[in-house]
N, C-alpha and C positions, 0 to 999 in steps of 0.2 A: 179655239185650239184644234189643230188637226194632227194626225199621226206623225207628220213629217216635222212638226214643231217639237216633239218630245225630246230628241237629243239635245237641242239647244236649251230647252227648258230645264232638263236635268243637270246640264252644265251650270246654269244659273243657281239651281238648288244647292249644288255642291259648293259653290263660291259663297252663297249668302247664308246657307244654314249648314255648315260643315259637320256639326254634331248630330244632325238628324235630318239629312236631305231625303226627299221622296225619291224613290227609284223609278226607273222607266216603267217597270211592271206596275207600279202604283198608278201612274199616269194612264197607262193603257187600260187598267181596270176602270178608272174613272171615266175615260172616253167611251168605254163600252156601254155606259149608262146615259149618254147624250142622245137625244134630248129629253128622255123620259123624266129623270130626276136630277140630272147634272147639267151645268152650263159653265163652260170654260172659254176664256177669251185671252188672246195674246195681243200685246201692242208691240209695234215695230217702229224703229227709227231707221236711219240710213245704214247703220251697222248691222242691225238684226233685231232679235227680240230683246226689248228692254223692260218688259213688264208682263205679268199675267195674273189672272184671278180665277177662282173657281167657286161655284155655288152648288150646294146639295140642297134641293128643295122638295120637301114633302109637306105641303100646306097643312096646318097654318105656320109651320116652322121652316126656316131656312137656316143653313149652316154655311158660314164662310169657311170653305175647305182650305184654301190657300190664297195668298196674295203676296206678290214679290215684285220689287222694282230693282233693276240692275243698278249697281253702284254708280255708273255714269249718269243715270237719270234721277237719282235720289235728290230730293229738294226741288224738283221741277213741278210738282203738283200731279205727277202721274199717278201716284198711289191714291190720292184723293179722287181723281177722275176714275180710275179702275173701280174703286170702292163705290162710288156713285153709280156707275153702270151696273154693278152687282145689285145694289139696293133697288134700282129700277127693274131689274129682271126679277128679283124676288117678289116685288109687288105685282108685277105682271103675271107671275105664277100663282098668286093668291096667298103669299106669305104675309103674316101679320107680325112676325118678329123674326129677328136674325140673332143667331148665337155664334160664338167663336171661342177658341182657346188661343192664347198668346203667351209666350214666355214672359214670366214676370219681370225679367230683366231686359226686355226689349222696349227700351224707353221711346224710340222713335215710332214704333208700332202703336204703343199705348197712347202716345200723343195724337196720332192720326185717328184712332178709334175714338178717343175722347172728343175731339173736334167733330167727329161724325155722329155723336149722340149715343155711343155705346156706354153702358154702365156696368160696373162689376157686379157679378152675380154669384161668384164662387171661386174656389181654389182647388186645384188638383195637384197634390204632392207627387213629385218625381214623374210627372206626365211625360216629359221629354227625356227621361233617363234620370239616374240617381243624382239628386241635388239640383235638378232643373224643373222647377215647378211651373205650372200654367195657371193663369187667371181665366175664368170663364166670364165672357162679357155678353151683354145682351142689348139689343136695340128693338124697341117696339116700332112697328112700321104703320100700323093702321091709323090712318088720318094724320100723320105728321107732316105730310106735304113737303118734306125735305129729301133730296136725293143724294146728298153728300155724306 
């Protein structure tokens, strides 16, 4: 992800996560730490950006900061591919586990993470605002040999 991607990414955030989208300032802040502790990638199709993913890595832990797939590309395998790329990058940086928070009512994301080997570790009440709880998921990376 580069600075010129931020407007398009923020527009996707607003469409996909209307209750709690990241702001342009949040993305600018994240990009300020690339490549030291952050890694952000966008995927583009013929129309424009159709997905993005972000990693915060301070080995031995990595955190999936964000992942999103445009409505037009959902169900295409792009989310699985982006997550696989993130897992590869986390390993390259020396991470032995990945953590993430996900809204407990986001069934499509939960299915993606379950297929990718993430397991429930905890619960954060009102993490996304009143009545919008998060699940904490973890995936061990050391020696699992799987990048999806």
